[in-house]
C-alpha positions, 0 to 999 in steps of 0.5 A: 419271363412272367412274374406274379405278385400276390399280397394283400392291400398297403404291404408294399406290391405296387412298389414291388412290382416295378422294382421287379420289372426294372431288372428285366428288359422290356419289361411291362408292369401290371397293377391290378384287375382281373386275373388275366386280364392282361396276359399278352405276348410280351418279352417280359410281364410282371403283373400284381395282385391283391388279395381282398374279398370285400371286392370279390378277390378271394383266393379260389379266384386266385387259385382257379386263374394258377391252374390255367396260367403259367408264371415262371416266378411266383410272390407272396408279399406280406407285410406286419399286420399292424402296419399293415392295419394304420395304413389300410385305415388312413387309405380309407378315402382314397377312391373319394368322400361321395356321399360319406362327408359326415364319416371322412369327417369323424374319422378325420377327427379321430385322427387328429384327437390323436396327433394332438394327444396319441394316448388318448384315442384306442386304434380300434376305435378309429377303425370304427369309422372306416367301415364300407356299410355303415358307421360307427362299426362295432368292436366286435366287427372291426376285430372278426374282419381282421381275423377272417383275413388273417385267418385265410391269409394264414391257410393260404400261405401254408399251402404254397409250395416251393414255386413261390417266395415269400418277400416282406415289406420290411425286406424292401425298406431294408434294401434286402433282395438278396434272396429274392434276387437269387429265387427271380434269378436276375436283380430287381431294380431298387432305385425303381419308383412308382411312375407318375401321372399312373395314378398309383403313385398316391399310395406313396405313404411313410416307406417305414415300419413299426409306426404301429407302436405309435398309434396302438394303446394297451387296450388294442393289444389285446384286442388284435393279438388273437387276430394277427399271431397264427399270420405273424408265426407263419410268415415268421414275426416276431410274436413276442415283441409287442411293445409299444413306443413308451412317448408315442409320436402322430405325425400329420403329414404321415396321418391327418394331412396324407387322409386328407390329399387323397380325397383331393387326388381321387377328384383330380383323377376323375377329372382327368378320366373325364377329360381323357373319355372326350379325347378319345371320343373326339379322335374316333371321330375326327 
């Protein structure tokens, strides 16, 4: 059996690929890469991909791939866009800060300030420091990026036929796998986690939802609502619930400390890849 999992970044796709693979015997799990890169003659295989226009991974790319490649099951993984935005913001520096130390520090300073007083800094203000092409971005650019992302996702999800199953991040956190198991024809292994040493384990942060209620302030609601509501409605989230936590708490462990850990891990992974490449070359010469 071949299973195809697609979602946007920070929606739990990495965790899901290993839970699904854990439910099949002799199953290979593949994460990322160009669509079709890891296709092979496997007894069972699960393939996870993410939608990201900036990296050239748009929906046309996946539509074209699915026209020529057959998968027995196809899953679209969704997550509340408000939580996904928070997670994406904190994950910004997972590839390191080389050449961007000033931007990273400015971003980190705002997160540290928000930890001290969650109502003192608006979420959209922090997002101005997460851009890939200059900083700080204008507020309009921040919102337009989200609007485009979710407009495209909304259109894609509306186009999905009965061959697809829509699975939510929140269902995974609440361990509600019955509908997914019925669709797959087997039980996923809920206990399966991202293996240590894959380089993917660094994505794990809080494993919860509703965190946006602590990060957003009133000004954020007016800005993000128009961008998020159409997708929330299509996927089935409560479009009326925009209640903020009256006493917000931003925990350093899952915020500034998490942000600071990612560049360190990125540097370590770079060194390990360099050592591995040297080792492979020495083996070939011997």
